[in-house]
N, C-alpha and C positions, 0 to 999 in steps of 0.2 A: 503493499499500500503506499503510496506517495502522499505525504504531507502537503497540504495546500498553503501557499504563502498567506500569512496573516499579518500585514502591516500594523505596527503598534504594538505587537505581543512580544514580550521578550522572554527568552529562554536561558536558564542557568544551567549549564552542563556540570554535572555532579558524578564523581565516582567514589564509591565506598570501599575501601579494603576492608571489608567485613572480617572482624576478628575470628568469626567461626570458620571461615575458609582456611585458615592457616592452623588451627587448632583441633578441628573435628577429625575424628578417626572413621575409616570406611569399613572396617571389619574388625572381627574379634582379635586379630593379630596386630592391632595398633598400627596399622598402615595409615600414614597421614594423607589427607586429601590433597594436600599442597605440599610437594617436595621442593627442593632447591631449585630444579629446572623449570617447574611451572611458576614459581615465585618470581624468578628472573624475567621469564617471558612477560608475565603480568605486568612487571614494574616498566619493562621496555615498551609494552603496548600502551601503557597509560602514558607514559613520557611522550611518545610519538602522538597520541591523541591530543595531548594538551598543546604540543608544538603545532600541529596542523590547525587547532582551533585558534591559537594565537596569530597564525598568518592570516586567519579569516577575520581578526579583530575581535575575537572572543577570547575566552580562557576556560579553564576546567577546574572547578573547586573539588579538591581532593580531601577525603576524611578517612580516619580509621575507626570511626564510630559504626555501630550497627545501623543500617539503613533507616529502620523504624524508629530508632531513637533521634538520629539527625534530622530527618525530614518529618518526623511525626510531631 
């Protein structure tokens, strides 16, 4: 679905490094959901997103809070 342009409407891009993503276990063997490689990839992707938004005259607000606490 393509979003329609809506003049006068502002959007605040936000990315939450949800702490549950790095601490949650996925099985009984205590395998972490987010290992070193996934964490590195996520950090690089968020940095790239911020850079691209800044080139467009915007920015990216980054938080380490749970989304429901930060946005709620």
